[in-house]
MILUMGU-85836 format. One record per residue: residue number from 1; residue in one letter; z, x, y of N, C-alpha, C in turn. Coordinates in nm, 3 decimals. Last residue first. Example, Ala and Ser with C-alpha at 12.3 -4.5 7.8 and 13.67 -1.06 7.14 Angstrom:
! residues 2
R   resi   resn      n.up    n.east   n.north     ca.up   ca.east   ca.north      c.up    c.east   c.north
R      2      s     0.708     1.285    -0.225     0.714     1.367     -0.106     0.787     1.290     0.003
R      1      a     0.780     1.319    -0.569     0.780     1.230     -0.450     0.780     1.320    -0.330
END
This chain:
! residues 288
R   resi   resn      n.up    n.east   n.north     ca.up   ca.east   ca.north      c.up    c.east   c.north
R    288      e     1.393    -1.124    -1.974     1.240    -1.133     -2.002     1.194    -1.271    -2.020
R    287      l     1.605    -1.071    -1.710     1.577    -1.136     -1.843     1.416    -1.134    -1.855
R    286      p     1.659    -0.760    -1.522     1.613    -0.900     -1.530     1.581    -0.941    -1.677
R    285      e     1.955    -0.570    -1.581     1.821    -0.589     -1.586     1.777    -0.731    -1.600
R    284      l     2.241    -0.475    -1.392     2.177    -0.600     -1.473     2.029    -0.596    -1.459
R    283      y     2.400    -0.171    -1.428     2.291    -0.239     -1.366     2.250    -0.360    -1.461
R    282      k     2.743    -0.062    -1.382     2.631    -0.119     -1.471     2.524    -0.190    -1.405
R    281      v     2.974     0.185    -1.349     2.863     0.113     -1.269     2.766     0.071    -1.385
R    280      p     3.321     0.148    -1.439     3.176     0.208     -1.458     3.091     0.113    -1.389
R    279      l     3.598     0.216    -1.233     3.539     0.125     -1.320     3.392     0.182    -1.329
R    278      c     3.772     0.320    -1.048     3.780     0.368     -1.182     3.713     0.267    -1.278
R    277      s     3.758     0.241    -0.786     3.822     0.146     -0.873     3.829     0.198    -1.027
R    276      r     3.656     0.465    -0.654     3.781     0.409     -0.613     3.850     0.316    -0.712
R    275      e     3.425     0.519    -0.793     3.517     0.630     -0.786     3.665     0.576    -0.728
R    274      s     3.295     0.271    -0.758     3.336     0.316     -0.886     3.443     0.416    -0.884
R    273      v     3.227     0.283    -0.491     3.314     0.184     -0.538     3.384     0.222    -0.683
R    272      a     3.040     0.487    -0.490     3.163     0.517     -0.411     3.264     0.419    -0.463
R    271      k     2.851     0.384    -0.665     2.909     0.489     -0.700     3.041     0.526    -0.629
R    270      a     2.769     0.158    -0.501     2.831     0.133     -0.632     2.908     0.264    -0.676
R    269      l     2.641     0.288    -0.299     2.762     0.206     -0.258     2.841     0.183    -0.397
R    268      r     2.426     0.395    -0.429     2.528     0.490     -0.355     2.649     0.406    -0.344
R    267      t     2.303     0.144    -0.512     2.363     0.244     -0.601     2.448     0.352    -0.548
R    266      r     2.255     0.030    -0.280     2.360    -0.039     -0.348     2.408     0.063    -0.447
R    265      h     2.007     0.134    -0.154     2.143     0.182     -0.130     2.274     0.125    -0.205
R    264      c     1.741     0.171    -0.387     1.840     0.088     -0.316     1.972     0.146    -0.279
R    263      m     1.610     0.293    -0.572     1.537     0.277     -0.439     1.619     0.182    -0.352
R    262      q     1.745     0.280    -0.794     1.737     0.429     -0.733     1.663     0.406    -0.622
R    261      p     1.712     0.015    -0.892     1.830     0.053     -0.833     1.834     0.186    -0.775
R    260      d     1.439    -0.174    -0.856     1.466    -0.025     -0.887     1.597     0.007    -0.827
R    259      s     1.436    -0.405    -0.694     1.454    -0.428     -0.855     1.495    -0.287    -0.898
R    258      e     1.590    -0.467    -0.387     1.490    -0.372     -0.463     1.536    -0.406    -0.608
R    257      v     1.785    -0.625    -0.264     1.643    -0.676     -0.276     1.589    -0.609    -0.378
R    256      c     2.127    -0.661    -0.373     2.043    -0.640     -0.277     1.891    -0.683    -0.325
R    255      v     2.456    -0.716    -0.485     2.315    -0.758     -0.485     2.231    -0.720    -0.354
R    254      l     2.698    -0.643    -0.709     2.673    -0.598     -0.581     2.499    -0.627    -0.571
R    253      v     2.908    -0.872    -0.881     2.778    -0.789     -0.881     2.739    -0.777    -0.728
R    252      t     3.214    -0.887    -1.077     3.139    -0.901     -0.938     3.007    -0.820    -0.953
R    251      p     3.466    -1.029    -1.229     3.329    -0.972     -1.258     3.241    -1.010    -1.122
R    250      k     3.761    -0.972    -1.038     3.685    -1.052     -1.128     3.529    -0.978    -1.139
R    249      a     3.923    -0.761    -0.935     3.978    -0.888     -0.939     3.915    -0.980    -1.040
R    248      k     3.790    -0.531    -0.896     3.891    -0.512     -0.995     3.951    -0.663    -1.017
R    247      v     3.600    -0.604    -0.698     3.549    -0.576     -0.838     3.658    -0.570    -0.931
R    246      l     3.784    -0.615    -0.486     3.717    -0.725     -0.530     3.654    -0.719    -0.671
R    245      q     3.847    -0.351    -0.453     3.960    -0.445     -0.492     3.899    -0.570    -0.531
R    244      s     3.611    -0.247    -0.357     3.687    -0.195     -0.489     3.793    -0.295    -0.533
R    243      v     3.580    -0.368    -0.126     3.497    -0.406     -0.237     3.558    -0.354    -0.382
R    242      e     3.776    -0.246     0.003     3.780    -0.395      0.010     3.694    -0.425    -0.139
R    241      e     3.686     0.009     0.022     3.825    -0.016     -0.037     3.815    -0.173    -0.062
R    240      v     3.473    -0.029     0.200     3.455     0.008      0.061     3.571    -0.013    -0.037
R    239      a     3.606    -0.093     0.432     3.509    -0.188      0.357     3.488    -0.154     0.219
R    238      a     3.741     0.129     0.476     3.823     0.011      0.464     3.731    -0.096     0.380
R    237      t     3.532     0.319     0.542     3.615     0.322      0.409     3.701     0.201     0.376
R    236      r     3.317     0.361     0.692     3.353     0.224      0.669     3.434     0.240     0.536
R    235      d     3.229     0.632     0.722     3.287     0.555      0.837     3.356     0.428     0.800
R    234      t     3.121     0.682     0.489     3.233     0.773      0.532     3.295     0.692     0.639
R    233      l     2.926     0.499     0.450     3.025     0.492      0.362     3.140     0.567     0.408
R    232      v     2.756     0.575     0.698     2.806     0.445      0.657     2.928     0.445     0.573
R    231      e     2.709     0.864     0.680     2.739     0.797      0.816     2.832     0.650     0.788
R    230      a     2.674     0.967     0.428     2.744     1.047      0.523     2.789     0.952     0.660
R    229      e     2.530     0.751     0.296     2.662     0.809      0.239     2.738     0.883     0.336
R    228      y     2.314     0.744     0.465     2.381     0.629      0.443     2.529     0.665     0.390
R    227      k     2.189     1.000     0.429     2.253     0.951      0.566     2.325     0.831     0.549
R    226      v     2.119     0.966     0.163     2.217     1.074      0.197     2.281     1.033     0.335
R    225      f     1.930     0.765     0.192     2.051     0.725      0.118     2.152     0.837     0.145
R    224      l     1.724     0.901     0.346     1.791     0.770      0.390     1.932     0.769     0.333
R    223      a     1.668     1.101     0.172     1.713     1.125      0.298     1.788     1.034     0.365
R    222      e     1.547     0.954    -0.057     1.666     1.027     -0.068     1.747     1.073     0.053
R    221      y     1.336     0.828     0.077     1.447     0.752      0.031     1.567     0.823     0.013
R    220      d     1.176     1.054     0.101     1.208     0.977      0.230     1.336     0.885     0.203
R    219      a     1.142     1.156    -0.139     1.213     1.230     -0.047     1.257     1.135     0.078
R    218      p     0.973     0.949    -0.267     1.127     0.945     -0.293     1.195     1.056    -0.207
R    217      t     0.783     0.809     0.019     0.799     0.908     -0.093     0.953     0.899    -0.151
R    216      t     0.802     0.605     0.215     0.680     0.609      0.123     0.715     0.705     0.015
R    215      l     0.913     0.434     0.474     0.958     0.509      0.356     0.849     0.495     0.255
R    214      d     0.870     0.283     0.719     0.789     0.398      0.678     0.867     0.506     0.574
R    213      r     1.213     0.148     0.774     1.066     0.171      0.779     1.006     0.297     0.753
R    212      r     1.459     0.156     0.753     1.392     0.132      0.614     1.263     0.154     0.648
R    211      l     1.586     0.111     0.996     1.603     0.243      0.936     1.505     0.254     0.796
R    210      l     1.536    -0.149     1.045     1.476    -0.051      1.126     1.474     0.078     1.065
R    209      p     1.735    -0.296     0.878     1.577    -0.286      0.837     1.505    -0.200     0.907
R    208      p     2.050    -0.101     0.813     1.951    -0.202      0.902     1.818    -0.179     0.878
R    207      i     2.187    -0.136     0.498     2.116    -0.047      0.593     2.033    -0.135     0.675
R    206      g     2.535    -0.252     0.443     2.387    -0.257      0.423     2.316    -0.162     0.515
R    205      l     2.800    -0.316     0.505     2.775    -0.205      0.413     2.629    -0.191     0.367
R    204      e     2.817    -0.499     0.680     2.846    -0.371      0.733     2.812    -0.277     0.632
R    203      p     2.758    -0.745     0.541     2.632    -0.688      0.600     2.675    -0.541     0.656
R    202      r     2.875    -0.894     0.290     2.927    -0.772      0.358     2.802    -0.692     0.420
R    201      h     2.937    -1.193     0.171     2.842    -1.114      0.240     2.900    -1.011     0.318
R    200      l     2.994    -1.376    -0.140     3.034    -1.302     -0.027     2.925    -1.205     0.037
R    199      y     3.033    -1.656    -0.333     2.930    -1.562     -0.261     3.003    -1.508    -0.152
R    198      t     3.126    -1.716    -0.667     3.188    -1.689     -0.552     3.070    -1.615    -0.468
R    197      i     2.990    -1.975    -0.866     2.990    -1.837     -0.842     3.027    -1.803    -0.688
R    196      d     2.956    -2.233    -0.953     3.085    -2.181     -0.960     3.087    -2.028    -0.962
R    195      l     2.711    -2.347    -0.884     2.732    -2.272     -1.030     2.867    -2.225    -1.037
R    194      a     2.726    -2.421    -0.629     2.701    -2.528     -0.715     2.717    -2.474    -0.861
R    193      k     2.789    -2.172    -0.492     2.888    -2.266     -0.502     2.851    -2.378    -0.602
R    192      c     2.517    -2.081    -0.519     2.623    -2.017     -0.601     2.751    -2.108    -0.610
R    191      l     2.378    -2.253    -0.338     2.346    -2.246     -0.488     2.445    -2.182    -0.572
R    190      r     2.505    -2.178    -0.108     2.515    -2.293     -0.151     2.496    -2.321    -0.322
R    189      d     2.435    -1.914    -0.083     2.582    -1.961     -0.086     2.575    -2.076    -0.145
R    188      l     2.164    -1.930    -0.068     2.223    -1.852     -0.171     2.373    -1.888    -0.186
R    187      t     2.135    -2.064     0.176     2.094    -2.113      0.053     2.160    -2.054    -0.066
R    186      t     2.247    -1.862     0.349     2.305    -1.988      0.355     2.259    -2.065     0.222
R    185      k     2.080    -1.620     0.301     2.233    -1.632      0.297     2.293    -1.762     0.267
R    184      h     1.801    -1.670     0.104     1.859    -1.672      0.248     2.004    -1.698     0.215
R    183      f     1.707    -1.713    -0.148     1.786    -1.575     -0.123     1.817    -1.560     0.017
R    182      g     1.582    -1.951    -0.181     1.679    -1.936     -0.257     1.773    -1.812    -0.210
R    181      y     1.236    -1.851    -0.162     1.330    -1.969     -0.157     1.461    -1.923    -0.226
R    180      r     1.151    -1.560     0.020     1.155    -1.626     -0.097     1.271    -1.729    -0.102
R    179      r     1.221    -1.465     0.286     1.112    -1.573      0.285     1.100    -1.638     0.143
R    178      s     1.545    -1.421     0.390     1.423    -1.395      0.284     1.335    -1.501     0.287
R    177      i     1.848    -1.244     0.501     1.737    -1.342      0.516     1.628    -1.313     0.422
R    176      a     2.078    -1.088     0.577     2.069    -1.157      0.449     1.968    -1.278     0.467
R    175      n     2.079    -0.776     0.656     2.045    -0.897      0.711     2.003    -0.989     0.594
R    174      s     2.204    -0.583     0.488     2.232    -0.584      0.627     2.203    -0.712     0.694
R    173      r     2.309    -0.697     0.181     2.211    -0.665      0.258     2.261    -0.672     0.399
R    172      v     2.505    -0.733    -0.028     2.523    -0.609      0.051     2.394    -0.578     0.139
R    171      d     2.685    -0.987    -0.166     2.565    -0.949     -0.086     2.571    -0.842    -0.003
R    170      l     2.832    -1.025    -0.454     2.864    -0.966     -0.313     2.731    -0.903    -0.267
R    169      l     2.932    -1.296    -0.641     2.812    -1.228     -0.593     2.861    -1.159    -0.467
R    168      q     3.123    -1.354    -0.941     3.118    -1.329     -0.793     2.979    -1.239    -0.740
R    167      q     3.106    -1.362    -1.189     3.171    -1.457     -1.136     3.168    -1.468    -0.979
R    166      i     2.896    -1.293    -1.486     2.941    -1.265     -1.337     3.005    -1.407    -1.275
R    165      g     2.804    -1.321    -1.736     2.948    -1.332     -1.708     2.992    -1.306    -1.589
R    164      r     2.535    -1.301    -1.796     2.604    -1.180     -1.809     2.755    -1.194    -1.759
R    163      r     2.450    -1.558    -1.755     2.452    -1.510     -1.892     2.525    -1.381    -1.905
R    162      m     2.481    -1.552    -1.474     2.556    -1.647     -1.559     2.574    -1.608    -1.701
R    161      l     2.289    -1.377    -1.381     2.427    -1.365     -1.360     2.511    -1.443    -1.440
R    160      l     2.045    -1.524    -1.491     2.082    -1.383     -1.530     2.247    -1.362    -1.510
R    159      d     2.056    -1.743    -1.352     2.060    -1.758     -1.481     2.117    -1.622    -1.541
R    158      l     1.994    -1.638    -1.100     2.113    -1.693     -1.110     2.159    -1.710    -1.269
R    157      f     1.735    -1.548    -1.141     1.823    -1.453     -1.105     1.961    -1.503    -1.140
R    156      a     1.588    -1.798    -1.202     1.600    -1.675     -1.308     1.705    -1.589    -1.273
R    155      d     1.623    -1.932    -0.962     1.687    -1.994     -1.085     1.693    -1.865    -1.187
R    154      v     1.484    -1.757    -0.787     1.630    -1.780     -0.771     1.693    -1.832    -0.893
R    153      q     1.232    -1.560    -0.929     1.277    -1.681     -0.862     1.430    -1.702    -0.876
R    152      q     1.167    -1.208    -0.860     1.236    -1.312     -0.942     1.255    -1.449    -0.861
R    151      g     1.100    -0.986    -0.693     1.017    -1.057     -0.797     1.070    -1.161    -0.859
R    150      e     1.434    -0.860    -0.631     1.279    -0.840     -0.610     1.202    -0.906    -0.737
R    149      y     1.697    -0.866    -0.679     1.629    -0.987     -0.693     1.470    -0.974    -0.675
R    148      g     1.917    -0.632    -0.838     1.813    -0.662     -0.719     1.732    -0.776    -0.768
R    147      a     2.249    -0.555    -0.895     2.137    -0.637     -0.950     2.034    -0.647    -0.817
R    146      t     2.550    -0.409    -1.045     2.454    -0.423     -0.943     2.333    -0.487    -0.979
R    145      y     2.909    -0.404    -1.119     2.761    -0.443     -1.147     2.682    -0.436    -1.037
R    144      v     3.146    -0.231    -1.207     3.077    -0.233     -1.087     2.942    -0.264    -1.112
R    143      a     3.364    -0.431    -1.431     3.270    -0.303     -1.394     3.219    -0.332    -1.260
R    142      l     3.522    -0.603    -1.673     3.512    -0.552     -1.535     3.433    -0.441    -1.525
R    141      s     3.325    -0.823    -1.881     3.416    -0.714     -1.865     3.415    -0.657    -1.721
R    140      a     3.227    -1.160    -1.808     3.212    -1.038     -1.825     3.332    -0.937    -1.817
R    139      v     3.244    -1.456    -1.978     3.309    -1.374     -1.873     3.280    -1.231    -1.884
R    138      p     3.019    -1.721    -2.074     3.081    -1.602     -2.090     3.150    -1.539    -1.961
R    137      r     3.048    -2.059    -2.138     3.007    -1.973     -2.049     3.082    -1.833    -2.064
R    136      t     2.984    -2.198    -2.466     3.068    -2.151     -2.375     3.027    -2.048    -2.275
R    135      a     2.818    -2.483    -2.580     2.833    -2.352     -2.574     2.921    -2.315    -2.459
R    134      c     2.769    -2.747    -2.534     2.756    -2.710     -2.673     2.773    -2.542    -2.690
R    133      q     2.927    -3.005    -2.358     2.912    -2.863     -2.346     2.885    -2.811    -2.498
R    132      k     2.794    -3.300    -2.206     2.839    -3.238     -2.317     2.820    -3.078    -2.320
R    131      r     2.784    -3.385    -1.937     2.777    -3.483     -2.051     2.836    -3.416    -2.160
R    130      k     2.786    -3.177    -1.746     2.897    -3.305     -1.722     2.889    -3.397    -1.864
R    129      s     2.730    -2.848    -1.821     2.696    -2.984     -1.840     2.815    -3.076    -1.823
R    128      n     2.722    -2.567    -1.833     2.779    -2.637     -1.715     2.770    -2.782    -1.719
R    127      v     2.623    -2.523    -2.069     2.753    -2.463     -2.049     2.801    -2.510    -1.919
R    126      t     2.365    -2.591    -2.180     2.464    -2.712     -2.158     2.606    -2.644    -2.113
R    125      f     2.200    -2.384    -2.221     2.179    -2.474     -2.104     2.287    -2.572    -2.069
R    124      w     2.283    -2.290    -2.474     2.297    -2.213     -2.355     2.309    -2.304    -2.241
R    123      p     2.150    -2.477    -2.661     2.292    -2.486     -2.629     2.349    -2.415    -2.508
R    122      y     1.886    -2.600    -2.739     1.918    -2.509     -2.627     2.050    -2.508    -2.574
R    121      h     1.883    -2.794    -2.934     1.809    -2.685     -2.954     1.835    -2.540    -2.850
R    120      k     2.072    -2.980    -2.848     2.067    -2.925     -2.981     2.003    -2.804    -3.006
R    119      y     1.969    -3.045    -2.594     2.115    -2.995     -2.605     2.124    -2.922    -2.727
R    118      v     1.720    -3.141    -2.641     1.750    -3.023     -2.568     1.877    -2.970    -2.589
R    117      y     1.775    -3.384    -2.777     1.694    -3.267     -2.848     1.726    -3.139    -2.779
R    116      n     1.943    -3.519    -2.604     1.984    -3.492     -2.744     1.916    -3.376    -2.806
R    115      m     1.745    -3.565    -2.413     1.848    -3.476     -2.377     1.917    -3.441    -2.505
R    114      l     1.593    -3.765    -2.570     1.517    -3.628     -2.497     1.627    -3.516    -2.475
R    113      q     1.754    -3.959    -2.602     1.691    -3.887     -2.716     1.631    -3.754    -2.671
R    112      s     1.831    -4.042    -2.348     1.903    -3.988     -2.421     1.857    -3.929    -2.545
R    111      t     1.562    -4.130    -2.245     1.628    -4.008     -2.191     1.731    -3.940    -2.271
R    110      s     1.351    -4.185    -2.530     1.437    -4.223     -2.419     1.491    -4.114    -2.361
R    109      k     1.011    -4.099    -2.591     1.150    -4.077     -2.619     1.237    -4.142    -2.491
R    108      q     0.760    -4.099    -2.512     0.803    -4.223     -2.570     0.949    -4.207    -2.607
R    107      n     0.702    -3.832    -2.432     0.690    -3.961     -2.338     0.738    -4.064    -2.383
R    106      f     0.710    -3.632    -2.631     0.836    -3.672     -2.560     0.819    -3.781    -2.473
R    105      r     0.456    -3.561    -2.764     0.606    -3.539     -2.834     0.723    -3.627    -2.757
R    104      r     0.279    -3.622    -2.576     0.263    -3.670     -2.708     0.406    -3.667    -2.769
R    103      l     0.360    -3.418    -2.374     0.369    -3.589     -2.341     0.357    -3.657    -2.482
R    102      i     0.316    -3.182    -2.471     0.463    -3.227     -2.441     0.466    -3.374    -2.417
R    101      r     0.034    -3.199    -2.523     0.122    -3.177     -2.631     0.268    -3.230    -2.584
R    100      v    -0.049    -3.223    -2.240    -0.069    -3.323     -2.334     0.006    -3.316    -2.449
R     99      i     0.034    -2.976    -2.157     0.092    -3.087     -2.088     0.063    -3.216    -2.189
R     98      d    -0.144    -2.812    -2.314     0.010    -2.811     -2.335     0.075    -2.921    -2.270
R     97      r    -0.392    -2.846    -2.204    -0.354    -2.900     -2.337    -0.221    -2.897    -2.371
R     96      q    -0.348    -2.739    -1.948    -0.372    -2.877     -1.955    -0.354    -2.932    -2.100
R     95      v    -0.292    -2.480    -2.011    -0.193    -2.543     -1.960    -0.230    -2.701    -1.948
R     94      g    -0.569    -2.418    -2.110    -0.433    -2.408     -2.191    -0.320    -2.479    -2.147
R     93      k    -0.723    -2.433    -1.901    -0.739    -2.531     -2.006    -0.618    -2.542    -2.107
R     92      s    -0.553    -2.413    -1.585    -0.625    -2.360     -1.705    -0.629    -2.464    -1.808
R     91      l    -0.582    -2.597    -1.292    -0.501    -2.566     -1.395    -0.599    -2.512    -1.519
R     90      g    -0.779    -2.669    -1.115    -0.732    -2.554     -1.083    -0.640    -2.514    -1.205
R     89      e    -0.745    -3.007    -1.165    -0.824    -2.916     -1.113    -0.753    -2.778    -1.066
R     88      a    -0.539    -3.181    -1.222    -0.569    -3.083     -1.319    -0.673    -2.995    -1.276
R     87      a    -0.504    -3.365    -1.012    -0.419    -3.237     -1.010    -0.454    -3.138    -1.111
R     86      d    -0.709    -3.536    -0.860    -0.715    -3.488     -0.986    -0.641    -3.340    -0.979
R     85      s    -0.579    -3.841    -0.705    -0.634    -3.711     -0.690    -0.606    -3.630    -0.823
R     84      t    -0.515    -4.104    -0.661    -0.593    -4.068     -0.772    -0.630    -3.924    -0.781
R     83      g    -0.173    -4.213    -0.543    -0.320    -4.183     -0.535    -0.379    -4.163    -0.670
R     82      c     0.135    -4.076    -0.669     0.058    -4.140     -0.572    -0.100    -4.112    -0.573
R     81      v     0.348    -4.063    -0.942     0.243    -3.993     -0.867     0.169    -4.120    -0.781
R     80      r     0.709    -4.098    -0.924     0.571    -4.142     -0.963     0.460    -4.076    -0.885
R     79      w     1.049    -4.061    -1.030     0.938    -4.020     -0.945     0.817    -4.079    -1.003
R     78      f     1.375    -4.205    -1.009     1.240    -4.184     -1.064     1.161    -4.137    -0.953
R     77      r     1.642    -4.227    -0.888     1.631    -4.182     -1.006     1.485    -4.152    -1.072
R     76      d     1.652    -4.363    -0.646     1.725    -4.232     -0.652     1.696    -4.172    -0.780
R     75      g     1.334    -4.514    -0.583     1.478    -4.517     -0.569     1.548    -4.375    -0.586
R     74      s     1.086    -4.327    -0.643     1.127    -4.465     -0.675     1.276    -4.475    -0.694
R     73      a     0.900    -4.116    -0.447     1.042    -4.124     -0.511     1.049    -4.296    -0.517
R     72      q     0.581    -4.009    -0.507     0.656    -4.102     -0.447     0.805    -4.121    -0.528
R     71      v     0.361    -3.742    -0.422     0.440    -3.794     -0.520     0.543    -3.897    -0.451
R     70      v     0.206    -3.711    -0.215     0.142    -3.703     -0.341     0.221    -3.743    -0.440
R     69      g     0.300    -3.699     0.042     0.260    -3.815      0.007     0.193    -3.812    -0.128
R     68      q     0.452    -3.477     0.133     0.301    -3.473      0.148     0.231    -3.599     0.094
R     67      c     0.722    -3.516     0.048     0.678    -3.529      0.185     0.515    -3.526     0.213
R     66      v     0.653    -3.489    -0.232     0.700    -3.632     -0.173     0.676    -3.638    -0.026
R     65      l     0.604    -3.237    -0.227     0.510    -3.311     -0.271     0.529    -3.457    -0.212
R     64      q     0.867    -3.137    -0.153     0.757    -3.123     -0.071     0.637    -3.190    -0.102
R     63      d     1.003    -3.222    -0.382     1.037    -3.280     -0.250     0.926    -3.249    -0.144
R     62      i     0.900    -3.049    -0.557     0.859    -3.169     -0.565     0.897    -3.259    -0.447
R     61      e     1.031    -2.803    -0.461     0.885    -2.814     -0.440     0.836    -2.970    -0.472
R     60      r     1.305    -2.856    -0.519     1.258    -2.824     -0.388     1.110    -2.854    -0.376
R     59      y     1.303    -2.869    -0.794     1.361    -2.986     -0.711     1.303    -2.975    -0.559
R     58      l     1.205    -2.617    -0.858     1.127    -2.742     -0.894     1.165    -2.863    -0.817
R     57      c     1.427    -2.451    -0.773     1.283    -2.430     -0.711     1.214    -2.557    -0.743
R     56      f     1.627    -2.544    -0.943     1.639    -2.561     -0.799     1.510    -2.566    -0.729
R     55      s     1.603    -2.663    -1.246     1.547    -2.570     -1.154     1.561    -2.613    -1.027
R     54      f     1.789    -2.691    -1.562     1.762    -2.744     -1.417     1.713    -2.618    -1.342
R     53      p     1.929    -2.798    -1.861     1.825    -2.713     -1.795     1.794    -2.770    -1.670
R     52      g     2.212    -3.034    -1.821     2.126    -2.926     -1.912     2.036    -2.836    -1.799
R     51      f     2.322    -3.158    -1.610     2.273    -3.222     -1.718     2.173    -3.149    -1.796
R     50      h     2.424    -2.960    -1.447     2.517    -3.067     -1.463     2.462    -3.150    -1.599
R     49      y     2.288    -2.645    -1.569     2.345    -2.738     -1.463     2.414    -2.845    -1.528
R     48      p     2.143    -2.340    -1.643     2.231    -2.458     -1.690     2.295    -2.527    -1.580
R     47      l     1.818    -2.278    -1.548     1.940    -2.248     -1.558     2.039    -2.358    -1.589
R     46      f     1.459    -2.180    -1.542     1.570    -2.289     -1.559     1.705    -2.230    -1.572
R     45      h     1.154    -2.142    -1.373     1.270    -2.101     -1.441     1.382    -2.181    -1.441
R     44      y     0.809    -2.250    -1.349     0.972    -2.253     -1.311     1.024    -2.198    -1.424
R     43      f     0.515    -2.025    -1.368     0.579    -2.153     -1.378     0.751    -2.142    -1.341
R     42      a     0.334    -1.845    -1.343     0.428    -1.834     -1.225     0.508    -1.980    -1.248
R     41      s     0.146    -1.865    -1.537     0.206    -1.746     -1.524     0.331    -1.753    -1.425
R     40      g     0.208    -2.176    -1.743     0.124    -2.091     -1.657     0.200    -1.969    -1.616
R     39      g     0.355    -2.313    -1.929     0.334    -2.384     -1.806     0.232    -2.298    -1.688
R     38      q     0.327    -2.176    -2.152     0.460    -2.177     -2.079     0.448    -2.234    -1.942
R     37      s     0.121    -2.165    -2.332     0.084    -2.139     -2.192     0.230    -2.111    -2.116
R     36      p     0.239    -2.238    -2.579     0.183    -2.107     -2.580     0.150    -2.080    -2.421
R     35      t     0.562    -2.418    -2.554     0.422    -2.410     -2.545     0.350    -2.280    -2.532
R     34      e     0.841    -2.428    -2.510     0.783    -2.472     -2.638     0.630    -2.472    -2.648
R     33      k     0.937    -2.374    -2.270     0.985    -2.297     -2.395     0.913    -2.314    -2.514
R     32      r     0.782    -2.480    -2.074     0.788    -2.337     -2.067     0.850    -2.299    -2.178
R     31      l     0.788    -2.741    -2.167     0.675    -2.682     -2.138     0.683    -2.556    -2.138
R     30      l     1.069    -2.784    -2.145     1.021    -2.774     -2.280     0.865    -2.723    -2.279
R     29      f     1.089    -2.799    -1.872     1.171    -2.699     -1.937     1.097    -2.676    -2.077
R     28      c     0.933    -3.028    -1.812     0.901    -2.888     -1.778     0.964    -2.772    -1.844
R     27      w     1.102    -3.217    -1.962     0.959    -3.202     -1.984     0.908    -3.050    -1.934
R     26      k     1.322    -3.192    -1.789     1.335    -3.152     -1.931     1.182    -3.139    -1.992
R     25      m     1.241    -3.301    -1.545     1.290    -3.169     -1.568     1.293    -3.129    -1.699
R     24      l     1.155    -3.562    -1.633     1.052    -3.464     -1.572     1.113    -3.323    -1.600
R     23      d     1.402    -3.676    -1.691     1.294    -3.657     -1.792     1.204    -3.550    -1.753
R     22      i     1.552    -3.669    -1.456     1.599    -3.575     -1.569     1.478    -3.571    -1.672
R     21      k     1.401    -3.842    -1.295     1.421    -3.719     -1.264     1.462    -3.617    -1.372
R     20      s     1.187    -4.065    -1.491     1.299    -4.046     -1.452     1.320    -3.888    -1.407
R     19      v     0.867    -4.182    -1.388     0.928    -4.083     -1.484     1.070    -4.052    -1.415
R     18      p     0.658    -4.467    -1.396     0.760    -4.385     -1.313     0.833    -4.307    -1.422
R     17      r     0.352    -4.385    -1.586     0.482    -4.466     -1.557     0.565    -4.392    -1.461
R     16      g     0.180    -4.200    -1.708     0.138    -4.354     -1.672     0.239    -4.434    -1.629
R     15      a     0.174    -3.945    -1.771     0.290    -4.019     -1.825     0.248    -4.175    -1.797
R     14      q    -0.031    -3.832    -1.624    -0.056    -3.859     -1.753     0.060    -3.958    -1.820
R     13      k     0.120    -3.808    -1.361    -0.010    -3.893     -1.374    -0.029    -3.915    -1.527
R     12      l     0.320    -3.628    -1.426     0.363    -3.774     -1.383     0.230    -3.867    -1.393
R     11      l     0.183    -3.421    -1.496     0.274    -3.468     -1.613     0.310    -3.624    -1.562
R     10      q     0.056    -3.375    -1.279    -0.040    -3.405     -1.388     0.066    -3.458    -1.490
R      9      v     0.242    -3.297    -1.091     0.171    -3.410     -1.063     0.104    -3.442    -1.188
R      8      l     0.346    -3.067    -1.230     0.429    -3.172     -1.203     0.361    -3.296    -1.187
R      7      v     0.120    -2.905    -1.213     0.174    -2.947     -1.343     0.256    -3.071    -1.328
R      6      r     0.096    -2.844    -0.954    -0.014    -2.929     -1.008     0.033    -2.983    -1.155
R      5      q     0.312    -2.688    -0.907     0.328    -2.819     -0.876     0.222    -2.915    -0.919
R      4      r     0.190    -2.462    -1.045     0.298    -2.510     -1.094     0.332    -2.664    -1.035
R      3      n    -0.023    -2.395    -0.847    -0.058    -2.445     -0.993     0.079    -2.521    -1.044
R      2      l     0.059    -2.527    -0.518     0.060    -2.432     -0.610     0.027    -2.482    -0.757
R      1      m    -0.175    -2.647    -0.282    -0.071    -2.702     -0.378    -0.073    -2.586    -0.488
END
């Protein structure tokens, strides 16, 4: 069990009652936002969704706990802990103290009171809300945006795109699969749809994994990208032109794996698209 999953179990256990799914999500959000430990070093990230802050990763992992018999779903709206296992084992003292702090503050509040608190203090997370919107989702100026998801949870990555006003994600991986939850093509497409972000995949503009083997030095990468420009971008001008039209239509980000844009082919693709579209290239830095 991951430490962040232990936090979920410990919150449910110490609450001493079935907890609504909305309440647990908001407790975890406040644990991250308003405690010194922030839930631990690899705790969940959140993005604006139908009822305020939400984590797709959290939802997936608590479903895993349900399948393992650690947590039980009580109807469609509530979760409760099963058994007497000590989920606190493995959690730092700081995280355990912060769990107690959150429950002392919010366990006795109704769902409506809890949501009122979150909506008042964190208006960004209401931009997609079906309940009440306290802020407006931005729309970016047109540019050739690029971003890499390396090292990020999908919730943090999609929150970045929304905060920057991106409306379309153009996946330029040759093979859009990933062991990291949320970044497999079909899952990423589904999550983007849920957030009103258009997802497109253009594998013909990627670099096959076989060609990326044994890259160790900057010279290796430079040779690969020179070859990419000479062979792929030169041969697939129609695809590059299509991307140029896409980025001129609405705020679009070219997405691949690498966090460092200089170590990824998307930088060369962005340059080619910029020359055709007459739009500047902008790299989206991960949120702190």
